[in-house]
C-alpha positions as CSV (number, residue, x, y, z in Angstrom):
1,T,-2.8,19.8,-3.4
2,S,-3.6,16.4,-2.6
3,E,-4.2,14.1,0.2
4,K,-5.1,10.3,0.4
5,E,-4.8,7.5,3.2
6,Y,-1.6,5.3,3.1
7,D,-1.8,2.2,0.5
8,G,1.3,1.6,-0.3
9,T,1.7,3.5,-3.2
10,A,3.1,6.6,-4.2
11,L,1.1,9.8,-4.2
12,T,1.9,12.0,-7.2
13,N,0.0,14.8,-8.5
14,S,1.4,16.5,-12.0
15,E,-1.3,19.1,-12.5
16,V,0.3,22.7,-12.1
17,K,-2.6,25.6,-12.2
18,V,-1.7,28.9,-13.7
19,T,-3.4,31.6,-11.9
20,G,-2.8,35.4,-11.6
21,D,-2.9,37.3,-15.1
22,G,-1.8,33.6,-16.8
23,F,0.2,33.6,-19.9
24,V,-0.9,35.3,-23.4
25,E,-2.6,33.1,-25.7
26,G,0.1,30.9,-27.4
27,E,2.8,31.3,-24.9
28,G,3.4,29.3,-21.9
29,A,5.4,26.7,-20.2
30,T,6.2,23.1,-19.9
31,Y,6.3,21.5,-16.3
32,T,8.2,18.7,-14.6
33,V,6.6,17.8,-10.9
34,T,8.9,15.8,-9.0
35,G,7.0,16.0,-5.3
36,T,5.9,12.2,-4.5
37,I,4.8,10.6,-1.1
38,T,4.4,7.1,0.0
39,D,4.5,7.1,3.8
40,A,2.2,8.9,5.8
41,G,3.7,12.5,6.1
42,E,3.6,15.4,4.1
43,V,5.9,16.9,1.7
44,E,6.1,19.9,-0.9
45,N,4.8,19.1,-4.6
46,E,8.0,20.4,-6.2
47,F,8.5,21.3,-9.5
48,T,10.2,23.1,-12.5
49,Y,9.3,24.6,-15.8
50,E,10.6,25.8,-18.8
51,L,8.9,28.5,-20.9
52,N,8.4,27.8,-24.2
53,D,10.5,29.0,-27.4
54,N,8.1,31.9,-28.0
55,T,7.6,33.1,-24.5
56,L,10.2,35.9,-23.2
57,A,10.1,35.8,-19.6
58,D,11.4,39.3,-19.4
59,N,7.4,39.7,-20.3
60,Y,6.3,38.1,-17.1
61,E,6.9,38.1,-13.6
62,I,7.0,34.5,-12.4
63,K,6.2,33.4,-9.2
64,T,6.3,29.8,-7.9
65,V,4.4,28.2,-5.0
66,N,4.7,24.5,-4.3
67,G,1.8,22.8,-3.2
68,T,1.7,19.8,-0.8
69,L,0.9,16.3,-1.2
70,T,-0.5,14.4,1.9
71,V,-0.4,11.0,3.4
72,T,-2.5,10.0,6.3
73,E,-2.2,6.7,8.4
74,N,-4.4,4.0,7.5
75,D,-7.1,3.4,10.1
76,D,-9.2,0.4,8.7
77,E,-9.5,-2.2,10.5
78,I,-7.0,-4.9,10.1
79,V,-7.2,-8.5,11.6
80,V,-3.9,-10.5,11.7
81,T,-4.7,-14.3,12.4
82,I,-1.6,-16.1,13.7
83,T,-1.7,-20.1,14.2
84,G,1.2,-21.7,15.6
85,K,1.8,-25.4,14.1
86,S,0.8,-28.4,15.8
87,D,1.3,-31.7,16.0
88,K,-0.1,-34.3,18.3
89,V,1.9,-37.8,18.4
90,T,2.3,-40.6,20.5
91,Y,5.4,-41.6,22.7
92,D,7.7,-43.7,20.4
93,G,11.3,-42.4,21.9
94,K,12.1,-40.2,19.1
95,E,12.2,-36.0,19.1
96,H,9.5,-34.3,17.4
97,T,9.5,-30.8,16.2
98,I,6.7,-28.0,15.4
99,E,8.0,-24.8,13.5
100,G,6.3,-21.6,12.7
101,Y,3.0,-20.5,12.3
102,D,0.4,-19.8,9.1
103,V,-0.9,-16.1,8.6
104,V,-4.3,-15.0,7.0
105,I,-4.9,-11.2,6.8
106,E,-8.2,-9.6,6.8
107,G,-7.7,-5.6,5.3
108,D,-6.3,-4.2,2.6
109,N,-2.5,-3.2,1.7
110,F,-1.2,-5.4,5.2
111,T,1.3,-7.7,4.1
112,E,3.5,-10.1,6.0
113,D,6.1,-7.6,5.7
114,D,4.8,-4.9,7.6
115,F,4.7,-6.9,11.0
116,K,7.4,-9.0,12.8
117,C,7.6,-11.9,15.2
118,L,9.3,-10.6,18.8
119,L,10.1,-14.1,19.6
120,D,13.6,-15.1,19.3
121,D,12.6,-18.7,18.4
122,V,9.6,-20.5,17.8
123,T,10.3,-24.1,17.5
124,V,9.5,-26.9,19.9
125,T,11.5,-30.2,19.8
126,E,10.6,-32.7,22.3
127,T,10.9,-36.6,22.6
128,N,9.2,-37.6,26.2
129,A,5.5,-37.6,26.6
130,G,3.6,-34.2,27.6
131,E,2.0,-31.0,25.8
132,Y,4.3,-28.3,24.6
133,T,3.8,-25.0,23.4
134,I,6.0,-22.4,21.1
135,G,5.1,-19.2,23.1
136,L,3.2,-17.3,21.0
137,N,0.7,-14.7,22.0
138,E,-0.7,-11.5,21.1
139,D,2.5,-9.6,22.9
140,A,4.8,-11.8,20.3
141,F,3.8,-9.8,17.3
142,E,4.3,-6.0,16.4
143,V,3.8,-3.7,13.6
144,T,6.6,-2.5,11.9
145,N,5.0,0.1,9.5
146,K,3.4,2.9,11.2
147,N,1.7,3.8,8.2
148,F,-1.1,1.6,10.0
149,T,-3.0,2.7,13.5
150,N,-5.5,-0.5,13.7
151,V,-3.9,-3.6,13.6
152,T,-5.3,-6.6,15.9
153,F,-3.2,-9.6,16.0
154,D,-5.6,-13.2,16.9
155,V,-3.2,-15.3,18.0
156,T,-3.3,-19.1,18.8
157,D,-0.5,-20.8,20.3
158,G,1.4,-24.2,18.3
159,T,1.1,-27.1,20.5
160,L,3.0,-30.3,20.6
161,E,1.2,-33.0,22.4
162,I,3.0,-36.2,22.8
163,A,0.7,-38.9,24.3
164,K,1.3,-41.3,26.9
165,R,2.2,-45.1,25.1
166,A,-0.5,-47.0,26.4
167,V,0.8,-50.7,27.6
168,T,-1.2,-53.5,29.5
169,L,0.8,-55.9,31.5
170,T,-1.1,-59.2,32.4
171,S,0.2,-61.6,34.7
172,A,-0.1,-65.6,33.5
173,T,-3.5,-67.4,34.7
174,D,-2.8,-70.8,35.7
175,E,-4.2,-73.5,37.4
176,K,-3.7,-77.2,39.2
177,E,-4.8,-79.6,41.2
178,Y,-4.2,-79.0,44.7
179,D,-0.8,-81.2,45.7
180,G,0.1,-79.2,48.6
181,T,2.9,-77.1,46.8
182,A,2.4,-73.6,45.6
183,L,1.6,-72.8,42.2
184,T,3.1,-69.8,40.9
185,N,3.7,-68.7,36.7
186,S,6.3,-65.9,36.4
187,N,5.1,-65.1,32.6
188,V,3.9,-61.5,31.8
189,E,2.2,-61.0,28.5
């Protein structure tokens, strides 16, 4: 019987204990233990045996008992920090795109394969001035590996900011000596 917390590796134990009266000295058996478990749960640690050449089965009443292998859920604190891609540009009449996010995981044995993003699209493409977000938040992510029970998502949404283009229009400055006619100048710089 063996037990451990889920760590992504298989739990096996090839030890077979001989109890009761035991084998007579110099006699015995070899064992092939096949029990294995990786995910949280419990299985029998099954095995087979083969008596040594000098061991007669008729001299023994052999009873086999499978032990158990137990993997418990990993309840260590896992923090997954999600940071959406961001960009800041000035309006130029062209499309700009942000896509995806970066991931940092604090904790052991948890990987990007152990969770998923529930959003169909993590892309924003815009042309006009404004601030646009991907829509990332804690509810946009889900743990898919049920062997972990204490996972927190710390999410910062991605933002595409297209700043307005600064344009200054200045009408012309002009002067003349009074001559009874209107002074105008339609130039704008």
